[in-house]
N, C-alpha and C positions, 0 to 999 in steps of 0.2 A: 827105179829110183829108190833111195833109202828112206825107211820109215822114220818119222820123228814128229814132234808136235807141230801144229799148224804154223806155217811161216818160217820154219827152221831154215829152209833153203834160200831165203832172200839174199843173204850176202854171197852165197855161192853162185847163184844165177847171175847176179850183177857182175861178178868177176869174169864169168864165162862171156857174157855179152860185151863187156868192155874190150874183149879181144877181137871183136868182129867189126867189120866196116859198116857204116850206116846203110840201112836199107838192104841188108844181105838176104839172099835166099838161103834158108837154113833147113837142113835135114836133121830132125831131132830123133836120134836112134835110141830106142828104149824110152819112148816118150811117156810111158805110164799114163797117169790120169791127166796129164797136160799142164802141170804146174809150171815147168820151165817154159813150155810153149806159150802159155798165157803171158808170161813176163817178156818173152821175145817179141811177140806181136805188139805188146804195149810199147815196146821200144822202137817199133817201126819196121820190124823184119817180117818177111814172108816165110811161113813155116809149114813144112810137111813133117808129120810125125809117123813113126813106125814102132810097133810093139807086138810082141808075141801074144799078149793077153788081150783077147777080144773085148772083155768087159772094161778093161782100162781104156782101150781105144774109144769105146763108146762114150765113156765119161769125158775123155779129152775132146771129142768132137762137140759135145755139149758145152764144155767150158770155153772152148776156143773156136767159135763158129767161123772165124776168119781163116782158120787153118784147114789143111787137108790131112786126114788121118787114115791109116790102114793097118791091118794085121800083117805082120811080116817078120822075117828072120834076120836079125842083125848080122848073122854070119853068111847070109846069102841075100843081099838086098835086091829087090826087083826094081832097080833104078838104073837109068842110063849112065854110062861113063861121063865123068867131067861135067856134071849137071848142077852142082850147087856151089854157092860162094863159101859156104861153111857147113861142116858136119859136126854136130855136138853129140858126144857120148857121155851124158851126165849120169854118174853113178851106175854105169852099165857093165864095164869090162870085168868086174869081179863077179858078175852074176851070169855070165855066159860060159858054155862049155869050152869054147875055143876063142879066147880073147884076141889071139893073133889073127884069126879069120875075120873077126869083126873089124879090127883095125885095118886090115887089108882092103876090106870092102869100103870103109870110110875113105881110104886113100884113092880108091878107084873112082868113087862117085863125086869127089870134090874137084873143083876146077884147078888147073895148074897154078893159078894165082891165089887159090883159096886157103882156108884155114880149117884145121881139125882141132877140136878142143876135147880133152878127156879129163874127167874128174874122178878121184878116188878118195876114200877115207884116208886119214893119216894113220900112222902106226897105232896100235892099241894104247901104247904109253902116252900118246899125244891126244887122247880122247877121254874126257871124263865119263862118257857113257859106259865105258868098260866097268866102272866101279859098281854099277848096278848088278852086273853078273858076279863080280867079286863079293858083293854083300850077300849073295845067295849061296856062296860056296859050301857052307855048312849043311845046306839042304839038297845038294846036288851030288851025283855020283862022282868019284874021283876023275879028274880031267886026264884023258889019255895023252901021252906025248904026241906031238905033231909028227906025222910021217915025213920021211926024208923027201927031198925034192927041191926045186928052185924056190927062192924067196917069194913071198907074196907080192902082188902088184901094189900093195900099200908101201912097199919099199921103193923110194924114188929111183934108185939105180936100175932096179928090175923093170919098173914102168918105162923108163927111158929106153932101155934095151929092146923091149918088145915093140915099142913104137917105131924104133929104128928098123927092126926086122920087117915091119909092115911096109917099108918104103917111104917113111916120113922122116923129116928132119926136125928135131926138137928146136923150137924157138925160145921157149921159156918154161919154167916150172915155178909157179907161185903158190903161196900158202894163204889160206883164208880160214878164219875161225868163225864157226857158226854156233851161236849160243842156242841151246835147246832150253826153252823156258816152259816150265810147268806151273800153272797158276796156283795149284794147291796139292795136297797129298794125294787126293784121288786121281788127279791128272798124271801124277808121277807113277803111282802104283798100278792104276787100271790097265794100261797097255801091257805091262809086264805080266799081270795075271792072265791076260788073254793070249800070251805068246807061248810057244813050245817050251821055252826055258822056264817060264812061270808055272806052267802046268806040271812040269817035271818036279820042280821044287815043292809045289803044293801037295804032291802025292806023299811027300815025307812030312812036311810041316803044316799042311793045310793053308787055306788062303790067309788066315790070320797070322800064321808064322811067316809067310812070305812078306806080308805087309810090314810086320815088325822088323824083319831083317833088312828090308829096303830102307825103311825110315831111319833105322839106327845107322846103317851104312852111309846114308846120304845126308846125315844131319848137318854136316859142315857146309853143305850147299844151300841150306835153307836161308832165305832172306827174311828180314824183319816183317815183311808183309805176308809171309807164309808161302811164298813161291819158291821154286827151286830153279837154278840156272846152271846148266852143265855146258862147258865150253868144249867144242870138238873141232879138231883141225882137219881140213880137207886140202888136197893138192889139185891144182888146176894146171894141166900140161897143155901148151899150145904148140902145134906142129904144122909144117907145110909140106906139100908134096915135093919130091926130089925132081 
């Protein structure tokens, strides 16, 4: 799952769950700490979650005692064929070594009448969060040109192509905007200072320089109450087995 302020994923999870039939059995692949699973169970679905991170699985099991959670590999699921009404890959496919393998596994374990739902970030240009990194550009090493290769999965055509290669037929691709709300300056700056990007910038400008650069760069997003709201676009692809 993608990091963000608490509650950032609520609109995204709602859009995923809107694509599912009532009372579905759902395999949450890359379940993380169980935020999506909690929402799915609250909607009346039966959820099994799988994640490679054992510590995240333990948190998910505590957060969603109604679910079943296990450590596992999205690219080689230890699940029977055709065993779920729905398979959700929420913010997963850009984080695995072989997204095609993960999608093929999703196609394998979903029932013939079932649904596979995949979510990804929008393009960088469609997400305000990118501007935090841009505001630190003066404190970071020059950005290297991207290596050649296929377009990223954040490109809708590329995502649809790889889903098709996995043996799934795309039903729809929707867009949903998730506002990232930070209540004050500390909530905005703190996570950046704790990130690899922030630590790199701090080696040149110090924590104070990082803070100043972020607040100057994000000033136009500041609300009268002192909060900051960054709108980020996500895509929700729904597919069915062939």
